[in-house]
N, C-alpha and C positions, 0 to 999 in steps of 0.2 A: 504494500499499500503506499502511496505517496503522500506526502504534507498536502498537497493540492486536493487530495480527496477527503480529508478530515471537514467536519462540519463545525460551525462556531461552538465553542466551549468544549471541544474534543481535546483530550491530552494524548501525547504519544512519546515515545522515546526515539531518538534519531539512531537508526541502524546502519545507514550508509548515504554517502553523497555520491551520486552518479554524475555529477558536473565534472567538467574539468577546466584547467587553465586558470586564467586570472578571476574568472567567477569564483571557483573553488577556493582559491587563496582568499578572496574578500569575504566568503561565508565563514571561512576557518577564523578569520582575523576577528570576526563579529561574534564569536563564540559558538558558531554552528557546528558542533562536534559530535562524533559517535558517542552515543550513550547518555547525551543531554535530553533533559525533558523539555518538552514544546508544547505549548498551548495555543490553539487558535481562538483569538480574541473577536476579531471581526473579518468578514469578506465584504468587500465593496459590492453594490448592486449588480454589475456586470461580472464578477467574479474576479476582478483585478484590480487593485492588489489585495493580498491577505495579510492582515496584521497579525502577530504571532507574540507570545511572550517567552522568553528564553533568557535564562540567567538574570531574572528580576528587572528586564528592560524590555522595552516593546520594539519590534522590528517590522517593518514593511517589506514584503517580498512580492516580486511580480509573480504571477500564476506559472510562467514558464519557468522561472527559477525554482519555484515550490514543487514542481514536477520532478525535479532532479534530486530530491531529498526523500529518501526512502525512511519509513517509520514503521514503528510497531505500537499499536494502541495499547494503552494501559487505562487501567480503570480509576 
């Protein structure tokens, strides 16, 4: 399952970053790391961007970028 598939309010753990290059480096620098818990706070009306909570701060990601983040849902 990817981050873009989660609904508002759902939480998950990051299991893999499928993106590459500078995007992957930027995400890692922002704390998007394997094993981190991430929660979807809001999704824009047209589905892009997605606002998430990770490491106690809010981060907005484009839907295309969120599709490159594989997650495992947690309860």
